[in-house]
C-alpha positions, 0 to 999 in steps of 0.5 A: 500500500502506498504511503500518504503524501508527506504534506508541506504545512505550517506547524500552526495548521497542525496544532489548530486542526482537529485530530482524528484518532487511528482506526485499528479495525480499518487500519486507518492512520490518525490524521488532522483536519486543518482549518483549510479542510486538508487531511494530514497524516504525514508531514514535511516540516522545516523548523528551528530546534529550540529544545532537545530531550533524551529519555530512556527509550526515546529522543525528543525535539521541539521545533519552531517554524515561526507559526508555532512549535511542536514536538518530534520524537523517535522511539527506535532510530536514535542514531539519526538524531545524535548530531541534531542540537538546539539552534539547528534548522532541520527538515522533518518527515513523519507521521502525525500522532497524539498522546495525552491530548498533545499532537506530536510528530513521529520521525521517519527521516530528519536532516539539517538544511540551510536557510535558503531551503526554509525561504523557498519552503515558505513560498511553497506553503504560501502558494498552497494556502492562497489556492486553498483559501479561495475554495474555503472562502467560497464554502464559508460564504455559502454557509453565511448566506444560506446555512451549514447543511447547504454548504456541506452539500455544496462542498461534497458535490463540487470538491468531494469534501466529506462532511467532517472536513466541511464542518472543520472549515466552517468551525472558523466561521460559525459560532456554535456556542449558542447552538450548544447552549440550546442543546443543553437547555432542551435536553439537560433534565434534572441532573444535566446532560453528559458530555458524550451525549452532547458529542452524539447529538450535536454531530459537531467536531469534538474540539468545537464542542469543547471550545463552546463548553469552555466559553459557556462555563467562563460566561457562567451560563452553564455549570458542572453538577458532576464532572462530565455533566453540564446544566444551564444556570 
């Protein structure tokens, strides 16, 4: 089976995206859906090493590309990392993983590069983002002028986007906080509503739901009578 393309992206695109865990039954790898609607399971990053840590069974770096920083790890092939130190500019290819709600990169290959390579890479990424943004803006405009379901159907028919991809795109446009509040208000009952029920009923990406819940908690509109249960004030 062919490996997925290692996509040239900014670190911020990975960190701000929604991580979808791997599926053991279908042998599907985990991936991130970015705000521009791209599925990314393998990455090709360029960044400056800002930290290094050697554990008992792994080596870990933190790299920064100016948009954000992310950890990159290897659990077996330590030799390729011995010469890498903080201050080095490196090119990393690897798989997107998640552990304890933190996204990191599992290294496949790593090499030092010069700053000319970094500058060229930024031009490549800017070109891709501008092209993708044209599509995303079109979908978001339809959502604003009609509704979410129409935008989802449009994105599927014209660009072949799955619903979960379009929802992640629209998450940057539509404020779902009020929708989550009304859902809790209508279904909470005497003891509130469980988080898993909100996930199932709302059919929204989990990161969007969690963001809305945090905002509602901070605004004092809802509270937790028990951990993991929510009720309106």
